[in-house]
N, CA, C and O of each residue as an XYZ file, in Angstrom:
684
protein
N     155.364    154.522    116.983
C     156.140    155.968    117.191
C     157.605    155.164    117.913
O     157.782    154.109    118.522
N     158.468    156.274    117.473
C     159.918    155.733    118.110
C     159.984    157.070    118.976
O     159.415    158.157    118.871
N     160.801    156.609    119.766
C     161.130    157.798    120.826
C     163.068    157.485    121.542
O     163.303    156.336    121.919
N     163.546    157.920    121.584
C     164.644    158.393    121.252
C     165.785    159.376    122.722
O     166.000    160.587    122.678
N     166.164    158.702    123.521
C     167.177    159.465    124.686
C     168.071    160.799    124.466
O     168.993    160.759    125.280
N     168.112    161.517    123.974
C     169.279    162.258    123.181
C     169.857    162.354    124.621
O     169.352    162.490    125.736
N     171.441    162.197    124.023
C     173.120    162.573    124.659
C     174.185    162.317    124.435
O     174.010    161.682    123.395
N     175.312    162.307    124.612
C     176.843    162.441    123.449
C     177.508    161.382    124.756
O     177.223    160.968    125.879
N     178.813    161.282    123.482
C     179.856    160.759    124.473
C     181.190    161.380    124.503
O     182.094    161.341    123.669
N     181.109    162.005    125.732
C     182.133    163.124    126.492
C     182.986    162.667    126.330
O     183.691    163.556    125.853
N     183.712    161.544    126.392
C     185.118    161.097    127.416
C     186.159    161.561    125.907
O     185.938    161.275    124.731
N     187.242    162.310    126.468
C     188.235    163.096    126.097
C     187.482    164.020    125.149
O     187.410    163.714    123.958
N     186.880    165.205    125.640
C     186.318    165.987    125.218
C     186.795    167.230    125.981
O     187.686    167.091    126.820
N     186.293    168.361    125.758
C     186.346    169.724    126.505
C     185.138    169.630    126.924
O     184.343    168.774    126.535
N     184.934    170.400    127.654
C     184.018    171.379    128.340
C     184.064    172.210    128.579
O     185.110    172.839    128.737
N     182.403    172.826    128.795
C     182.347    174.389    128.419
C     182.318    174.532    129.803
O     181.578    173.767    130.422
N     183.216    175.666    130.645
C     183.307    176.583    131.579
C     182.648    177.478    131.721
O     182.954    178.603    131.327
N     180.974    177.021    132.662
C     179.947    177.851    132.437
C     180.017    179.191    133.882
O     179.120    179.918    134.308
N     181.284    179.080    134.248
C     181.140    179.628    135.255
C     180.607    179.762    136.391
O     180.137    178.808    137.011
N     180.607    180.910    136.796
C     179.302    181.153    138.121
C     177.945    180.957    137.894
O     177.099    181.214    138.751
N     177.633    180.431    136.569
C     176.141    179.911    136.532
C     175.704    178.970    137.161
O     176.663    178.202    137.076
N     174.767    178.316    137.886
C     174.036    177.208    138.486
C     173.471    176.748    137.182
O     172.355    177.055    136.762
N     174.520    175.829    136.455
C     173.708    174.941    135.210
C     173.016    174.094    136.392
O     171.828    174.346    136.190
N     173.052    173.442    137.242
C     172.541    172.732    137.789
C     170.921    172.530    137.870
O     170.036    171.715    137.609
N     171.166    173.982    138.470
C     168.836    174.735    138.545
C     168.652    175.046    137.337
O     167.481    175.202    136.992
N     169.814    175.249    136.245
C     169.257    175.045    134.796
C     168.905    174.005    134.694
O     167.701    173.973    134.946
N     169.327    172.964    134.428
C     169.541    172.180    134.005
C     167.503    170.942    134.532
O     166.803    170.068    134.021
N     167.541    171.663    135.595
C     166.297    171.036    136.641
C     165.265    171.811    135.894
O     164.494    171.381    135.036
N     165.391    173.207    136.430
C     164.292    173.583    135.660
C     164.172    174.084    134.178
O     163.263    174.692    133.614
N     165.176    173.708    133.809
C     165.086    173.573    131.964
C     165.046    175.597    131.293
O     165.056    176.063    130.154
N     165.015    176.071    132.290
C     165.542    177.791    131.751
C     166.721    178.460    131.340
O     167.287    179.347    131.978
N     167.020    178.056    130.387
C     168.009    178.371    129.560
C     168.537    180.012    128.987
O     169.363    180.440    128.180
N     167.663    180.511    129.804
C     167.505    181.652    128.800
C     168.441    182.477    129.516
O     168.703    183.606    129.101
N     169.067    181.916    130.757
C     170.192    182.741    131.008
C     171.843    182.818    130.602
O     172.808    183.450    131.033
N     171.636    181.889    129.607
C     172.516    181.101    128.543
C     173.004    182.177    127.550
O     174.140    182.396    127.127
N     171.661    182.873    127.261
C     171.409    183.552    125.880
C     172.262    184.968    125.662
O     171.831    185.956    126.256
N     173.366    185.099    124.896
C     174.716    185.603    124.685
C     175.570    185.725    124.996
O     176.357    186.492    124.440
N     175.887    184.965    126.149
C     177.032    185.040    127.335
C     177.868    184.244    126.065
O     177.544    183.764    124.979
N     179.432    184.425    127.034
C     180.608    184.169    126.566
C     181.168    183.152    126.955
O     180.422    183.357    127.912
N     181.633    182.401    127.157
C     181.942    180.931    128.349
C     183.569    180.685    127.472
O     184.026    181.027    126.382
N     183.973    180.044    128.445
C     185.366    178.942    127.858
C     185.059    177.335    127.956
O     184.179    176.641    128.463
N     186.400    177.090    127.110
C     186.160    175.980    127.097
C     187.340    175.259    128.395
O     188.374    175.870    128.664
N     186.972    173.860    129.123
C     188.127    173.366    130.114
C     188.190    172.233    129.072
O     187.259    171.612    128.559
N     189.676    172.103    128.865
C     190.044    171.378    128.871
C     191.385    170.374    129.541
O     192.347    170.826    130.162
N     191.221    169.433    129.330
C     192.227    168.325    130.250
C     194.107    168.127    129.892
O     194.412    168.659    128.825
N     195.026    167.607    130.472
C     196.363    168.079    130.121
C     196.072    167.505    128.531
O     196.752    168.136    127.722
N     195.687    167.032    128.250
C     196.179    166.589    127.016
C     195.259    166.927    125.137
O     195.058    166.348    124.069
N     195.003    168.204    125.807
C     194.553    169.648    124.756
C     193.498    168.382    124.308
O     193.825    167.416    123.620
N     191.727    168.725    125.057
C     191.009    167.315    124.484
C     190.308    168.084    123.430
O     189.896    169.239    123.320
N     190.318    167.429    122.978
C     188.933    168.165    120.926
C     188.180    168.844    121.709
O     188.013    168.988    122.920
N     187.803    169.192    120.838
C     185.864    169.712    120.934
C     185.251    169.544    120.214
O     185.459    169.600    119.002
N     183.944    169.188    121.001
C     183.058    168.204    120.319
C     182.227    169.161    119.648
O     182.332    170.373    119.836
N     181.218    168.510    118.694
C     179.932    169.380    117.823
C     178.848    169.445    118.750
O     177.750    169.792    118.315
N     179.033    169.053    120.446
C     177.494    168.431    120.936
C     178.116    168.584    122.001
O     177.660    167.640    122.645
N     179.107    169.282    122.919
C     178.972    169.446    124.205
C     178.315    169.894    125.276
O     178.441    170.939    125.913
N     177.158    168.422    125.476
C     175.716    168.606    126.300
C     176.464    168.645    128.141
O     177.192    167.736    128.538
N     176.134    169.695    128.901
C     176.521    170.015    130.007
C     176.044    168.484    130.650
O     175.144    167.905    130.041
N     176.521    167.944    131.641
C     176.853    166.609    132.252
C     175.658    165.377    131.293
O     174.662    164.843    131.782
N     176.059    165.247    130.196
C     175.674    164.656    128.663
C     173.751    164.380    128.934
O     173.153    163.332    128.694
N     173.182    165.600    129.453
C     172.132    165.775    129.750
C     171.250    167.037    129.107
O     170.171    166.836    128.550
N     171.650    167.934    129.205
C     170.924    169.473    129.053
C     172.007    169.548    126.976
O     173.214    169.623    126.748
N     171.156    169.498    126.278
C     171.289    169.513    124.791
C     172.394    170.649    124.209
O     171.903    171.579    123.571
N     173.635    170.631    124.365
C     174.454    171.845    123.261
C     174.355    171.570    121.818
O     173.569    170.645    121.611
N     174.865    172.041    120.787
C     175.066    171.840    119.675
C     175.660    172.802    118.814
O     174.821    173.702    118.760
N     176.331    173.022    118.328
C     177.653    173.689    117.690
C     176.648    174.533    116.618
O     176.544    173.947    115.541
N     176.025    175.574    116.697
C     175.139    176.773    116.299
C     175.198    176.300    114.512
O     174.135    175.864    114.069
N     176.306    176.377    113.603
C     176.844    175.935    112.276
C     176.295    174.748    111.902
O     176.129    174.704    110.683
N     176.065    174.098    112.287
C     175.614    172.366    112.444
C     174.194    172.376    112.613
O     173.387    171.802    111.882
N     173.937    173.082    113.650
C     172.379    172.532    113.551
C     171.429    173.748    112.993
O     170.209    173.717    113.154
N     172.067    174.768    112.357
C     171.494    175.988    111.682
C     170.289    175.511    111.071
O     169.166    175.960    111.299
N     170.593    174.514    110.230
C     169.326    174.581    109.350
C     168.134    173.407    109.618
O     167.299    172.977    108.823
N     168.391    173.014    111.184
C     167.091    172.087    111.798
C     166.660    172.864    112.901
O     165.433    172.887    113.000
N     167.238    173.471    113.710
C     166.893    174.365    114.809
C     165.606    174.382    115.177
O     165.014    173.774    116.069
N     165.073    175.541    113.977
C     164.019    175.807    114.141
C     162.342    175.207    113.820
O     161.176    175.599    113.852
N     163.068    174.127    113.537
C     161.683    172.959    113.168
C     161.720    172.392    114.457
O     160.740    171.648    114.491
N     162.315    172.331    115.547
C     162.175    171.701    116.948
C     161.419    172.100    118.090
O     161.239    173.207    118.597
N     161.206    171.494    118.246
C     159.678    172.079    119.524
C     160.255    172.341    120.947
O     159.817    171.852    121.989
N     161.381    173.248    120.812
C     162.032    173.242    122.140
C     162.194    175.169    121.503
O     162.061    175.769    120.436
N     162.734    175.672    123.686
C     163.474    176.294    123.469
C     164.799    176.478    123.728
O     165.508    175.900    124.551
N     165.198    177.762    122.566
C     166.540    177.374    122.543
C     167.157    178.992    123.085
O     166.462    179.962    123.386
N     168.966    178.881    123.091
C     169.777    180.182    123.522
C     171.048    179.447    123.002
O     171.616    178.367    122.841
N     171.095    180.922    122.842
C     172.124    180.797    121.848
C     173.692    181.765    122.447
O     173.723    182.910    122.898
N     174.770    180.860    122.244
C     175.790    181.785    122.819
C     177.619    181.565    122.588
O     177.831    180.495    122.017
N     178.185    181.905    122.730
C     179.839    181.033    121.936
C     180.691    181.247    123.789
O     180.684    181.841    124.868
N     181.425    180.004    122.764
C     182.496    179.348    123.608
C     183.608    179.580    123.000
O     183.999    178.893    122.057
N     184.488    180.972    123.664
C     185.790    181.337    122.544
C     185.355    181.180    121.278
O     185.786    180.528    120.327
N     184.672    181.702    121.391
C     183.997    182.705    120.266
C     183.195    182.259    118.976
O     182.874    182.839    117.938
N     183.027    181.118    119.424
C     182.523    179.992    118.199
C     180.720    179.726    118.635
O     180.597    179.372    119.808
N     179.958    179.798    118.192
C     178.436    179.774    118.412
C     177.560    178.471    118.644
O     177.274    177.589    117.834
N     177.170    178.620    120.153
C     176.490    177.676    120.463
C     175.053    177.724    120.776
O     174.516    178.738    121.222
N     174.288    176.361    120.484
C     172.969    176.749    120.717
C     172.312    175.309    121.840
O     172.057    174.122    121.638
N     172.251    176.152    122.935
C     171.183    175.058    123.826
C     170.021    175.100    123.587
O     169.342    175.992    123.079
N     169.608    173.510    124.183
C     167.912    173.336    123.926
C     167.481    172.951    124.917
O     167.887    172.027    125.623
N     166.284    173.895    125.106
C     165.304    173.104    126.341
C     163.769    172.495    125.592
O     163.245    172.965    124.582
N     163.242    171.277    126.454
C     162.379    170.700    125.537
C     161.392    171.154    126.453
O     162.078    171.587    127.379
N     159.861    171.365    126.847
C     159.314    171.276    127.725
C     158.473    169.762    128.341
O     158.484    168.618    127.888
N     157.854    170.293    129.425
C     157.842    168.810    130.759
C     156.707    168.232    130.117
O     155.557    168.661    130.037
N     157.165    167.301    129.723
C     155.818    166.432    129.529
C     154.916    166.223    131.220
O     155.604    166.129    132.236
N     153.737    166.185    131.286
C     152.942    166.189    132.424
C     152.564    164.360    132.914
O     152.035    163.827    131.939
N     152.638    163.822    133.551
C     152.329    163.184    134.221
C     153.106    161.799    133.663
O     154.133    161.919    132.996
N     152.411    160.156    134.057
C     153.256    159.025    134.335
C     153.465    158.478    132.880
O     152.637    158.119    132.042
N     154.658    158.522    132.851
C     155.715    158.426    131.042
C     155.874    157.391    130.869
O     155.494    156.643    129.968
N     156.785    157.164    132.204
C     157.943    156.312    132.424
C     157.058    154.883    133.030
O     156.351    155.169    133.995
N     157.004    153.488    132.627
C     156.689    151.944    132.467
C     157.855    151.754    133.514
O     159.036    151.571    133.217
N     157.363    151.824    134.708
C     158.020    151.568    135.441
C     158.255    150.215    136.468
O     158.575    150.204    137.657
N     158.025    149.298    135.715
C     158.165    147.791    136.241
C     158.876    147.456    135.279
O     159.690    146.571    135.542
N     158.866    148.136    133.465
C     159.772    147.521    132.361
C     160.983    148.292    132.666
O     162.021    147.636    132.741
N     161.031    149.189    132.800
C     162.529    150.651    133.130
C     163.370    149.747    134.002
O     163.011    148.779    134.672
N     164.477    150.237    133.858
C     165.465    149.177    135.039
C     165.814    150.903    135.811
O     165.836    151.678    134.856
N     165.878    151.101    136.143
C     165.775    151.789    136.906
C     165.974    151.733    139.141
O     165.706    150.844    139.950
N     166.487    153.001    139.293
C     166.253    152.645    140.534
C     166.031    154.552    141.469
O     166.421    155.719    141.473
N     164.963    153.396    142.204
C     163.929    155.254    142.998
C     163.889    154.792    144.508
O     163.905    153.639    144.938
N     163.823    156.178    145.317
C     163.832    156.555    146.719
C     163.078    155.897    147.272
O     162.523    155.103    146.512
N     162.587    155.804    148.887
C     161.897    154.678    149.144
C     160.854    155.365    149.118
O     159.962    154.517    149.154
N     160.358    156.412    149.075
C     159.693    157.654    148.732
C     158.754    157.648    146.882
O     157.707    158.158    146.485
N     159.349    157.175    146.515
C     158.750    156.431    145.289
C     159.455    157.561    143.489
O     159.241    157.350    142.295
N     160.285    158.676    144.211
C     161.105    159.872    143.488
C     161.891    158.856    142.771
O     162.206    157.878    143.448
N     162.267    158.880    141.567
C     163.149    157.749    140.994
C     164.382    158.912    141.000
O     164.387    160.109    140.712
N     165.599    157.815    141.547
C     166.800    158.542    141.707
C     167.374    158.581    140.252
O     167.635    159.632    139.665
N     167.607    156.861    139.534
C     168.588    156.608    138.165
C     167.223    156.093    137.156
O     166.039    155.851    137.389
N     167.929    156.080    136.162
C     167.546    154.391    135.583
C     168.282    154.698    134.308
O     168.812    155.731    133.901
N     168.149    153.429    133.772
C     169.367    152.879    133.142
C     168.355    152.161    131.717
O     169.124    151.844    130.809
N     167.322    151.954    131.476
C     167.105    151.933    130.424
C     165.614    152.401    130.598
O     164.770    151.843    131.298
N     165.458    153.459    129.880
C     163.268    153.612    129.606
C     162.792    153.318    128.992
O     163.130    153.501    127.823
N     161.578    152.599    129.338
C     160.423    152.076    128.797
C     159.131    153.296    128.783
O     158.633    154.008    129.656
N     158.919    153.123    127.422
C     157.134    154.675    128.248
C     156.362    153.781    127.789
O     156.480    153.077    126.786
N     155.413    153.843    128.707
C     154.103    153.523    128.918
C     153.765    153.739    127.011
O     154.356    154.627    126.397
N     152.840    152.866    126.359
C     151.937    153.166    124.965
C     150.893    153.890    125.108
O     150.288    153.995    126.175
N     150.597    154.427    124.106
C     148.934    154.756    123.880
C     148.972    156.155    124.557
O     147.997    156.527    125.210
N     150.020    156.902    124.424
C     150.994    158.635    124.993
C     150.908    159.268    123.932
O     151.140    158.598    122.926
N     150.690    160.186    123.803
C     150.380    161.125    122.791
C     151.854    161.724    123.104
O     151.569    162.789    122.555
N     152.670    161.852    123.362
C     154.035    162.481    123.074
C     154.334    163.632    122.369
O     153.998    163.640    121.185
N     154.946    164.713    122.871
C     155.186    165.558    121.777
C     156.096    165.283    121.078
O     156.398    164.091    121.008
N     156.944    166.366    120.230
C     158.205    166.085    119.575
C     159.386    165.901    120.527
O     160.019    164.868    120.748
N     159.521    166.917    120.957
C     160.509    166.693    121.891
C     160.197    167.258    123.551
O     159.873    168.404    123.863
N     160.389    166.171    124.404
C     160.379    166.833    125.307
C     161.113    166.029    126.652
O     161.823    165.024    126.608
N     160.691    166.829    127.861
C     161.602    166.259    129.215
C     160.518    165.562    130.170
O     159.326    165.833    130.319
N     161.374    164.504    130.813
C     159.570    164.220    131.931
C     160.001    164.979    133.144
O     161.061    165.428    133.579
N     158.107    164.921    133.700
C     158.111    165.319    135.200
C     158.829    164.446    136.355
O     159.188    164.611    137.521
N     158.837    163.390    135.343
C     159.229    161.995    136.490
C     160.288    162.067    137.081
O     160.574    161.733    138.231
N     161.264    162.786    135.789
C     162.706    162.651    136.192
C     163.328    163.030    134.500
O     163.560    162.442    133.444
N     163.423    164.882    135.291
C     163.301    165.901    133.584
C     164.752    165.980    133.631
O     165.206    167.033    133.184
N     165.727    164.990    134.130
C     167.095    165.191    133.648
C     167.520    165.280    132.196
O     168.181    166.181    131.680
N     167.034    164.209    131.635
C     167.309    163.764    129.772
C     166.211    164.842    128.935
O     165.229    165.430    129.388
N     166.730    164.850    127.679
C     165.726    165.285    126.666
C     165.400    163.821    125.666
O     166.238    162.931    125.524
N     164.255    163.805    125.142
C     163.533    163.003    125.183
C     163.308    163.430    123.198
O     163.749    164.539    122.896
N     162.728    162.661    122.115
C     162.392    162.855    120.721
C     162.051    162.127    119.842
O     162.622    161.137    119.383
N     160.955    162.666    119.533
C     160.183    161.193    118.412
C     160.862    161.025    116.924
O     161.352    162.092    116.551
N     160.998    160.060    116.078
C     162.029    159.833    115.279
C     161.625    161.008    113.973
O     162.616    161.224    113.274
N     161.034    161.376    113.764
C     160.912    162.777    113.054
C     162.012    164.038    113.678
O     162.876    164.597    113.003
N     161.791    164.228    114.749
C     162.554    165.366    115.817
C     164.061    164.322    115.147
O     164.414    164.656    114.016
N     164.704    163.394    115.672
C     165.936    162.481    116.066
C     166.207    162.485    114.184
O     167.321    163.008    114.132
N     165.893    162.261    113.054
C     166.224    161.976    112.249
C     166.937    163.578    111.547
O     168.074    163.722    111.098
N     165.924    164.542    111.641
C     166.237    165.579    111.525
C     167.511    166.099    112.062
O     168.235    166.847    111.406
N     167.858    165.587    113.597
C     170.065    166.092    114.383
C     169.850    165.190    113.846
O     169.293    165.842    112.964
N     169.736    164.024    113.442
C     171.130    162.938    112.589
C     171.509    163.708    111.978
O     172.620    164.184    112.206
N     170.867    164.061    111.136
C     171.206    164.644    109.173
C     172.360    166.029    109.248
O     172.931    166.472    108.251
N     172.525    166.533    110.573
C     173.149    167.729    111.007
C     174.785    166.894    110.989
O     175.775    167.626    110.996
N     174.933    165.719    110.972
C     176.178    164.820    111.444
C     176.921    165.694    112.106
O     177.763    166.531    111.782
N     176.242    165.181    113.517
C     177.654    165.651    114.661
C     178.416    165.341    115.111
O     178.121    164.205    115.483
N     179.559    165.605    115.469
C     180.142    164.293    116.056
C     179.706    164.445    117.589
O     179.180    165.366    118.213
N     180.282    162.751    118.049
C     179.842    162.593    119.262
C     178.419    162.443    119.805
O     178.280    162.351    121.025
N     177.326    162.409    118.981
C     175.910    162.293    118.969
C     175.660    161.257    118.991
O     175.921    160.372    118.176
N     174.981    161.217    120.171
C     174.270    159.963    120.369
C     172.746    159.896    120.817
O     172.248    160.626    121.674
N     172.137    158.983    120.159
C     170.214    159.348    120.609
C     170.164    157.211    120.593
O     170.426    156.323    119.781
N     169.778    157.286    121.698
C     169.443    156.395    122.319
C     168.620    155.735    122.216
O     168.240    155.515    123.366
N     167.645    154.884    121.122
C     166.310    154.528    121.040
C     165.848    153.340    122.368
O     166.388    152.313    122.779
N     164.140    154.345    122.893
C     163.659    153.922    123.686
C     162.453    152.774    123.551
O     162.080    152.742    122.379
N     161.732    151.826    124.384
C     160.840    151.278    124.573
C     159.987    151.751    124.174
O     160.085    152.964    123.990
N     158.744    151.098    123.834
C     157.628    151.473    124.449
C     156.623    149.943    124.689
O     156.554    149.262    123.667
N     156.027    149.498    125.666
C     155.434    148.705    126.465
C     153.630    149.136    127.510
O     153.136    148.296    128.262
């Protein structure tokens, strides 16, 4: 089984201005339904930043141009929210939490607080022998979304600009 961390290349691209929404809370809980049907605007740098096909929120909450993922989004095991940014439709996805100890702490490159809670993970290594779902976030550190190879290939087939799927190791 292969596992991929979903993220994007945000440098030089506009970001979505979510207004008064507490996006940190939405990211932490995965409760994206607050985004449904809303209209947002782009925040652009002085150089008039380009618009991405996948303007993830802080590189962690997967957001895709709806027209690019329309043929595959219903095949993913995720909750979704549709909203628009300056008139263009976008889809945010939230994968379910995987409960349990999935990260191999000894082989991953990470920092933890004294309490043992994970602070940051630079390189994910997952424990072998676990039946992971096709898309998931980790209970241990729920910042990013991970997918299996089939889901990765579906997203890759959408030819999304700035889309990144980092392969993770199993040990």
